[in-house]
Steps between C-alpha positions, in 0.01 A plus 500: 500500500625849414501732798315829495674650803799284587825502305836327546534623857167607648300799378696795367435823309517877504369634829146645486441339160333161449582254647698690763206701634355523848182336370683193368707480820179505704351219290824305521491526879142373517556216252828383651354525849216274389740250342722481807233531766630286783321225683620676814292768667701777333690512171834683523663696216837676517555791258831668416605750235798671344559876497288613202262791542211289373544258789300748704207439262527123448562405865177644647294371205629146550451531874140607454438204271644247742324651801168500313553128430543439873881478507729653761783700341852555635674798338882500513587795273806514271674162507655264239279255315680195647428637847128471426548137391689433825250682723203322342639169620657605829189691615265222384315731264264369236629737234791735432469806276781716361424830328785556256589522133847365576758654262249719311495883522306672779193564281428127488381284783391143555374238743671169575319231698637223722313202641521386863806291414690813390504404132360706214157393383466254214331582170202288607443700819539826309231378258266444794566850636439658159166320470399638840613851405274497195203358692215692668648786706316419823581127509743412776444809714492421871198594711552820697571320827778292334702774331874472543739736676828661392807573712862600448794284607814702577733204562476336156825645369687389812369145452623499141843641591559222752377232260734613221800530731438137592560388140873575527669173599555469873832645614556718191526877529554779249757686709760672284290495182403828336158443345295743290122456480260676262144473631338663193319747729266208553366262759838395643633852560497446877553126551780428251770734643399392851549130424844549346619734775381275782691210341820702520540657155617854434196615303464760225128546431342680205139511380379535859305826477158409356261786427217310329628588153864390481466123540721328236588839347862479382571250775440141604538174309378643168747792515809371686742763362450716810597206720802420282625857542448484877688170527803636314500843665467361853737209444234241588559127476159439341168667431140381481219673308146409605183584311201691636360213704835329568412160356787517251866601513783586261861478621781744425854375564789705640588637155144612426419208268130409505404138566157356417299220658653229280844554652351506851327167435823353361686607813246371752432174312864394489578630849205323657572182302855500638359532851233231441226761544358496145182295469389343171835485323440830321301821498185645344512806274291643217525491123682836519808366678818496295623183333837573657345427840362170376836393356681605821265294716535198272879521528456504879283186495179695558195565286269790419121468486322780312152648551304783345591851613389596849643414840159356589553226241856442617373456855224262393749279314739503795224381730373237257840344427684562825763766419623758751666752265336682212466839344493731203764682300333825611607436858207319661669238719305237692673303775228278638704414809428856609212651301195413291557770239778711348692700761779736397640527851516124555684473167741777599587324825561169322749670266672668796512167685697338216739797486565481874513121523732456201697822555448620143416832336165590345645460151638155578167401650272625224706453181406134454443460127524684170146586387396421147418810292138581571286785368152601615284764331141604569239567231207713610169468320138610508208270425573144392837348583739492200622160618202336328563664162581230237802690365637548851448133580692405185795722595506356853503146360781586258718659769435213740617255233806714422611498864433130549812344649653841571243660728132576538222753442249589770187707434305597811201732544533720806268412785461865609534715185388497136833395359676193366846409630726367226812320621770308317806328641784319325870427506543768229407863575442581133243220471321632807480857374381408152232263635356762735517773234305291247229396746456849645487652151230251396296579813528876449385467138205283608405756764515781242280304256234450766494859625 
């Protein structure tokens, strides 16, 4: 079933435009409250948010919806997405809700939902919620004497700080390490520097002055140049760039070189395998991960299982097949020994743990393999997707055949925007560039013909 509201990672859109309106948020609260109504006397929902201005609109609308469905709401304010997953389980809530558009600009917002087990909801459950949202507006409302209540919890961030500190292996400290952290003016602006400092690091923090508008603006995991400059200027040993809700991380080594999630997964997979901590004999990643990672793992006696894009799908495959390490090239890292969803701070501490334990530099830790040439371009369109155009399909088939044995072509519609992502990867950079150019050109011509 195609979703009307939900995309790759919850509901997302431009704030105060459909579907990110107060009205939709209210209906979402009612429908989700109905779906997760507990058999206990009271249903408990914990709601967090990042630092976007529109959080002040979405939060009360969701709260009103849940309360009207008879749910009790616990509001924890700005906090990372993985903290909501953790709190949902540790506080025995029936549902966790995070208001965030992750790495998107401030004008966007979104809602991510977690079940009582701390995992993101499946497609099937999202289908049920959508059906309830489009049903009669008064169905599911609690009688007046059974309305829920809302309260604020001021200790949530402290709980998360202590939980994350506990993921560093026992006995390890960060004393003597100079660590830079870019919090993207987002949800981790307070907790991330605190965690690193309390573990002993000398911390340089940037992106820690949110104003409602500057989340992800020229900072964070999608713009790590600011962090790279800070690392070099301050003489830091390593830097970490989080995104707006801190569920992903990009590493910068001591020379300012940027390191993506594939290198982080390569490091942790081989390090944990050496220490007999890796479960499943490999890791889970998405179709976007570089072939260089796959070849590196194979040479190390490990394997790579691929899923569709989205850390939710990575997590589902890890649970189904019994893996404890997975992630995305974009920096979503899931370590199921510690968390149910991607957590940039857990990932950062695992990288630091290897550096400390092995006595190696950031570059030595994160320069694990030579990536294959890979090129990704986006094609925006209006109306019907150009991917279905016969001429486009013919070009895609031709380029796929041309790269056979040398690489691959991946065409993926965005789950949150009206664009097609065109990616090619091969052992020859010229092949990659020509394949992407031909496919993108065909899609642009098809879009022009249909406009």
